[in-house]
Structures are given as structure tokens and as C-alpha cells.
C-alpha positions in Angstrom: 0.0 -0.1 0.1 1.7 3.8 -0.5 -0.1 6.7 0.5 1.0 10.4 -0.2 2.0 13.0 2.3 0.1 16.2 1.7 1.0 20.0 1.9 -0.4 19.9 5.4 1.6 16.7 6.6 -1.6 14.7 6.7 -1.4 10.9 5.3 -4.9 9.0 4.6 -4.6 5.6 5.8 -6.0 2.9 3.1 -9.5 2.0 4.4 -9.2 -1.7 3.8 -6.4 -1.6 6.6 -8.5 0.6 8.5 -11.1 -1.8 8.7 -8.9 -5.0 9.2 -7.7 -3.2 12.5 -11.4 -2.3 13.4 -9.9 1.5 14.3 -12.7 4.3 14.0 -13.0 8.0 13.9 -11.6 10.0 16.4 -8.6 6.4 17.0 -5.5 8.3 18.5 -2.1 6.7 17.3 1.3 6.9 19.3 3.4 7.1 16.7 7.8 6.0 17.2 10.3 5.9 14.7 12.8 2.3 14.9 16.1 2.4 14.4 15.9 1.3 10.7 13.6 4.9 9.9 10.4 3.2 9.9 7.0 4.5 11.6 5.4 2.6 14.0 1.8 3.1 14.7 0.3 2.3 17.9 -3.8 2.4 19.0 -3.8 4.0 22.3 -6.5 3.0 24.2 -9.2 5.1 25.5 -9.9 6.6 29.1 -12.5 3.9 29.1 -10.4 1.2 28.0 -8.0 2.2 30.4 -10.3 2.8 33.0 -11.5 -1.1 33.2 -8.1 -2.4 33.2 -7.0 -0.5 36.0 -10.4 -1.3 37.0 -9.8 -5.6 36.7 -5.8 -4.9 38.1 -7.8 -4.1 41.6 -10.5 -6.2 41.8 -8.2 -8.4 44.4 -8.1 -4.9 46.6 -11.7 -4.2 46.1 -14.0 -5.1 48.8 -17.3 -6.9 47.2 -19.8 -4.5 46.4 -17.6 -1.5 46.8 -17.5 1.5 44.1 -14.2 2.3 42.9 -15.3 5.9 42.0 -16.9 6.4 45.3 -13.7 5.5 47.5 -11.8 7.9 45.0 -14.6 10.5 45.4 -14.8 10.4 49.3 -10.8 10.1 49.2 -10.9 13.5 47.4 -13.6 15.3 49.8 -11.2 14.3 52.7 -8.1 15.6 51.1 -9.9 18.6 50.6 -11.0 19.1 54.1 -7.6 18.6 55.2 -6.3 21.2 52.8 -9.2 23.5 54.1 -8.3 23.0 57.8 -4.7 23.7 56.5 -5.5 27.2 55.0 -7.6 28.1 58.4 -3.9 27.6 60.4 -2.3 29.4 58.2 -0.2 26.5 57.1 
């Protein structure tokens, strides 16, 4: 497959390749250059995919019925309360 770089440094990827990779509009690619000068594009995971992966990794640390999001929000509220106390004491 041959593509051409436009005057705006844009490249159109072949539709067949995009379909095979199941990439959708908005997919972000991370580019790296090999020592041989080749370009390698890897699809960056979405925030949702990263969140699900993190949740899977943290599963062993979470009690049944506990919400990770609620725990994070609770921790954030506690940190904010401590910050307010420090500000009141002039720290």
C-alpha cells in the first residue's frame, strides 16, 4: 500500500487497513520511529479501556459491593477537608 503526505503533513490511511484494525474516527495513534527509520503506529487505548483495565487490576483490592469511584470521591473530599483545615491554620 502506498500513501502520500499532503502539504499539511497529513496521510490518508487505506480504508481496508483501517477496517482490518477496527479503528474508528477519533482513534488516537502513538507514533515511534525505529532505529532503521521505519514509523510504527500503535492505537492508544481510550479512557474507558484504561479504566476497565485498572478496575480489573484493582479487583483483588476492592471489597465486594465497594465502588471504586465512590472511594476515590470520598478520598478526594477528605483531602479537600484537610487542605481547608491547613489553610485555616495558615499552613
